[in-house]
ZAMARGU-4260 file (C-alpha; in steps of 0.2 Angstrom, whole numbers, plus 5000, padded with zeros to 4 digits):
<rodrens>
0) 4989/5178/5187 | 4984/5157/5188 | 4985/5147/5171 | 4964/5145/5174 | 4963/5165/5171
5) 4974/5164/5156 | 4963/5151/5149 | 4946/5159/5154 | 4955/5175/5144 | 4961/5166/5130
10) 4945/5158/5126 | 4936/5173/5129 | 4946/5183/5113 | 4943/5169/5104 | 4924/5169/5106
15) 4922/5186/5103 | 4930/5190/5088 | 4917/5195/5073 | 4931/5198/5059 | 4934/5185/5046
20) 4952/5182/5038 | 4957/5166/5027 | 4945/5156/5034 | 4946/5144/5021 | 4963/5142/5020
25) 4973/5126/5026 | 4986/5128/5042 | 5002/5130/5031 | 5010/5145/5043 | 5010/5139/5061
30) 5029/5130/5058 | 5041/5133/5047 | 5058/5136/5041 | 5064/5145/5026 | 5079/5156/5020
35) 5080/5171/5009 | 5096/5182/4999 | 5095/5198/5005 | 5103/5204/4991 | 5121/5209/4998
40) 5136/5200/5001 | 5149/5195/5017 | 5161/5209/5019 | 5175/5196/5021 | 5169/5186/5005
45) 5163/5200/4992 | 5154/5185/4984 | 5145/5174/4997 | 5128/5182/4999 | 5120/5186/5016
50) 5107/5175/5021 | 5091/5177/5032 | 5082/5164/5039 | 5060/5164/5042 | 5054/5152/5055
55) 5043/5148/5067 | 5045/5134/5081 | 5034/5122/5083 | 5033/5126/5103 | 5037/5143/5112
60) 5051/5138/5123 | 5061/5133/5107 | 5066/5153/5109 | 5070/5153/5125 | 5089/5159/5127
65) 5090/5145/5140 | 5077/5131/5146 | 5082/5131/5166 | 5072/5145/5174 | 5065/5143/5193
70) 5054/5153/5194 | 5044/5169/5185 | 5054/5181/5193 | 5068/5173/5186 | 5062/5170/5169
75) 5056/5189/5168 | 5076/5192/5170 | 5075/5189/5151 | 5062/5202/5145 | 5064/5219/5142
80) 5048/5231/5150 | 5040/5243/5139 | 5026/5256/5140 | 5021/5263/5124 | 5021/5257/5105
85) 5029/5270/5093 | 5026/5271/5073 | 5041/5280/5064 | 5041/5288/5048 | 5048/5303/5038
90) 5043/5321/5040 | 5036/5321/5021 | 5025/5304/5026 | 5020/5313/5045 | 5013/5328/5036
95) 5000/5317/5026 | 4996/5308/5043 | 4994/5323/5053 | 4982/5328/5037 | 4972/5315/5033
100) 4977/5300/5047 | 4987/5285/5046 | 4989/5273/5029 | 4992/5255/5033 | 5000/5248/5018
105) 5003/5229/5014 | 5021/5223/5020 | 5034/5229/5006 | 5049/5222/5019 | 5058/5205/5018
110) 5046/5193/5025 | 5036/5177/5022 | 5022/5189/5022 | 5026/5200/5005 | 5020/5190/4991
115) 5033/5194/4978 | 5049/5191/4991 | 5056/5174/4986 | 5058/5161/5000 | 5071/5149/4998
120) 5072/5129/5003 | 5084/5127/5019 | 5091/5111/5012 | 5096/5115/4994 | 5094/5133/4992
125) 5083/5134/4977 | 5068/5146/4976 | 5054/5137/4982 | 5040/5137/4967 | 5026/5140/4967
130) 5029/5153/4981 | 5017/5149/4994 | 5003/5165/4998 | 5003/5171/5016 | 4987/5173/5023
135) 4990/5192/5026 | 4999/5194/5008 | 4986/5209/5003 | 4982/5214/5019 | 4986/5233/5026
140) 4994/5235/5042 | 5004/5249/5053 | 5020/5243/5059 | 5026/5248/5078 | 5040/5244/5090
145) 5040/5245/5108 | 5050/5259/5118 | 5046/5269/5137 | 5038/5285/5138 | 5054/5290/5147
150) 5065/5286/5134 | 5054/5300/5122 | 5059/5312/5135 | 5077/5310/5133 | 5088/5322/5123
155) 5099/5310/5118 | 5087/5294/5111 | 5087/5292/5094 | 5076/5283/5084 | 5081/5270/5067
160) 5082/5269/5048 | 5063/5274/5046 | 5064/5294/5048 | 5063/5308/5060 | 5046/5308/5067
165) 5039/5296/5079 | 5020/5292/5083 | 5018/5283/5100 | 5003/5277/5110 | 4996/5286/5124
170) 4988/5268/5131 | 4992/5250/5124 | 4974/5245/5130 | 4956/5247/5121 | 4954/5245/5104
175) 4965/5259/5098 | 4981/5251/5108 | 4984/5230/5107 | 4975/5222/5125 | 4956/5221/5123
180) 4944/5207/5121 | 4943/5205/5104 | 4959/5209/5097 | 4969/5194/5092 | 4989/5191/5090
185) 4995/5179/5079 | 5014/5175/5078 | 5018/5178/5060 | 5038/5173/5061 | 5055/5175/5068
190) 5066/5184/5056 | 5086/5181/5057 | 5096/5195/5052 | 5115/5196/5053 | 5118/5200/5071
195) 5101/5201/5078 | 5082/5194/5075 | 5066/5201/5076 | 5049/5194/5082 | 5035/5200/5071
200) 5016/5197/5077 | 4999/5201/5069 | 4987/5211/5080 | 4969/5211/5073 | 4951/5209/5076
205) 4951/5196/5061 | 4951/5173/5060 | 4965/5168/5050 | 4965/5149/5054 | 4981/5145/5045
210) 4991/5159/5057 | 4998/5154/5075 | 4988/5160/5088 | 4999/5168/5103 | 4994/5170/5121
215) 5004/5185/5126 | 4994/5183/5144 | 5007/5167/5145 | 5026/5171/5150 | 5038/5162/5143
220) 5036/5168/5124 | 5042/5183/5115 | 5028/5195/5120 | 5021/5194/5139 | 5008/5205/5145
225) 5008/5205/5164 | 4993/5207/5174 | 4998/5214/5191 | 4988/5224/5206 | 4991/5241/5198
230) 4986/5235/5181 | 4996/5227/5167 | 5014/5229/5162 | 5022/5223/5145 | 5037/5215/5142
235) 5046/5208/5125 | 5062/5196/5125 | 5077/5204/5121 | 5087/5189/5117 | 5081/5173/5111
240) 5086/5156/5103 | 5089/5157/5084 | 5085/5139/5074 | 5104/5135/5074 | 5105/5137/5093
245) 5114/5154/5093 | 5108/5166/5106 | 5107/5185/5098 | 5099/5201/5103 | 5080/5202/5100
250) 5069/5215/5094 | 5050/5216/5094 | 5039/5221/5079 | 5021/5223/5079 | 5010/5224/5064
255) 4992/5232/5068 | 4976/5228/5057 | 4967/5244/5057 | 4947/5242/5057 | 4937/5249/5043
260) 4927/5258/5055 | 4930/5277/5053 | 4926/5280/5072 | 4940/5266/5077 | 4951/5274/5067
265) 4948/5289/5073 | 4951/5283/5091 | 4966/5275/5086 | 4973/5293/5080 | 4968/5301/5095
270) 4979/5289/5104 | 4994/5295/5097 | 5008/5307/5102 | 5019/5315/5090 | 5039/5317/5094
275) 5053/5323/5084 | 5071/5313/5086 | 5088/5310/5075 | 5087/5294/5064 | 5102/5283/5067
280) 5105/5272/5051 | 5092/5277/5039 | 5087/5265/5026 | 5091/5268/5008 | 5073/5273/5002
285) 5073/5286/5016 | 5092/5292/5018 | 5090/5308/5007 | 5076/5315/5018 | 5081/5313/5033
290) 5088/5328/5044 | 5104/5321/5050 | 5112/5327/5067 | 5129/5334/5061 | 5142/5326/5073
295) 5149/5342/5080 | 5131/5348/5087 | 5124/5344/5103 | 5109/5337/5104 | 5097/5352/5110
300) 5105/5363/5095 | 5099/5350/5084 | 5083/5346/5091 | 5075/5362/5098 | 5074/5372/5079
305) 5067/5356/5072 | 5055/5353/5086 | 5050/5372/5084 | 5046/5367/5066 | 5035/5353/5071
310) 5026/5364/5084 | 5024/5377/5073 | 5016/5363/5061 | 5001/5357/5075 | 5000/5377/5080
315) 4989/5379/5063 | 4977/5366/5068 | 4980/5358/5050 | 4977/5342/5056 | 4964/5329/5055
320) 4963/5326/5074 | 4969/5335/5089 | 4986/5328/5094 | 4999/5333/5107 | 5020/5336/5104
325) 5031/5325/5118 | 5048/5335/5121 | 5063/5329/5130 | 5065/5343/5141 | 5066/5341/5160
330) 5053/5354/5165 | 5039/5364/5157 | 5049/5381/5159 | 5064/5375/5153 | 5055/5368/5138
335) 5045/5383/5136 | 5062/5395/5135 | 5071/5386/5124 | 5057/5385/5111 | 5052/5403/5116
340) 5070/5409/5113 | 5072/5398/5096 | 5055/5405/5091 | 5061/5424/5094 | 5077/5420/5085
345) 5067/5414/5071 | 5058/5427/5069 | 5072/5440/5070 | 5083/5431/5058 | 5066/5429/5044
350) 5060/5447/5047 | 5081/5453/5042 | 5082/5442/5028 | 5066/5449/5021 | 5072/5466/5021
355) 5078/5473/5004 | 5074/5457/4996 | 5063/5452/4982 | 5049/5440/4986 | 5054/5422/4980
360) 5042/5414/4987 | 5030/5402/4978 | 5015/5408/4987 | 5002/5399/4974 | 5011/5380/4980
365) 5011/5387/4998 | 4993/5391/4995 | 4991/5372/4986 | 5002/5361/4998 | 5000/5371/5013
370) 5012/5379/5025 | 5016/5362/5035 | 5024/5354/5019 | 5038/5370/5021 | 5040/5366/5037
375) 5041/5347/5038 | 5054/5346/5027 | 5075/5347/5029 | 5075/5365/5024 | 5081/5379/5036
380) 5070/5387/5050 | 5071/5404/5045 | 5068/5399/5026 | 5051/5391/5031 | 5046/5406/5042
385) 5051/5418/5028 | 5038/5408/5019 | 5024/5410/5032 | 5027/5429/5036 | 5024/5432/5016
390) 5008/5422/5019 | 5002/5438/5032 | 4998/5454/5028 | 5015/5465/5033 | 5002/5475/5047
395) 5003/5457/5056 | 5020/5450/5055 | 5027/5461/5070 | 5015/5450/5080 | 5018/5434/5072
400) 5029/5426/5085 | 5018/5431/5099 | 5004/5425/5090 | 5012/5408/5085 | 5018/5405/5103
405) 5000/5406/5110 | 4996/5391/5099 | 5010/5381/5102 | 5007/5380/5121 | 4991/5372/5120
410) 5000/5357/5110 | 5013/5352/5120 | 5012/5339/5134 | 5020/5341/5150 | 5037/5335/5154
415) 5031/5315/5161 | 5015/5319/5160 | 5014/5301/5154
</rodrens>
């Protein structure tokens, strides 16, 4: 890909946007260096605060782990490739997304974007007042991180921090993805945690003159989209140089500002598949609602019943738009056997449990909240299945598993279908 082609694409992208952002704001967020108090203490000293650093360099080259690269091929060695972006959330949030669609929210994480997040002068350590307001401080965004489709079909794959449910983009092209004329990239910040860094980008159709525009089609920055004969490939720097010169692990975080147009929102939703995975190191605010894998359990014993719970919810068709389920099985035959055997076991156990027991199911609550709330929770799958049996006439209960399976088959993605 030539430099001339890069320039043409960049100019075309600038000319094609019609959205308006902070058109009156001064250009104050293109390069900066702040620090913030994480609210935690170092284990060794117990009284020294752990500080985060937020910055953007004048030039992307300042982030390169090393300066000497002989050619583009050697420069690619510092990148990790990805082919999808994933949005991770809890079971409870996922059922709302399935019913009503994605709900972008203002940034609430440790970030220069959050209006109430205190920033400190790096020289004096004093809190900066008045707090400089960020152009997207009130904007609503969805967070995504990079991964590969092959990882989503691996039993040992785990997600981090935010929950068990993963929504992955089918395609990274178009308005529903991140690559299309009219979509602009803004470099928001590099946040330096204690042991790793995160490069944060905004993808939006709006114009923000005071933000740092970013060209992902030119190699050398934290995010690189490469044009090849086969199409496009996507890369991010797995390591970068911090503001103090140290080189540590880096992750990519993308904030996507959603469109106001209802049709584009639908297109964006339809561009997603859904998966279930163990959650590693859940955040404090979601720790109690994350389904944890016991250390004694093998991956399949944990995954199969939880995937089946998600499949049952999707098979009811009570979603805003159709969505497919990606499962971590080697082939369709193995997947079908494991899920169907589990469904038969659950049906048998639920029927046995209900014999001779009084019906303690909250039928009114189920009618109001829907059966999805019962399955999309930490409850045992047999308990949720009992709720489902209680909602149908006794004469139809014996065939429930077979009827469910017919619907489940319709929402399963074939392994490696991507």
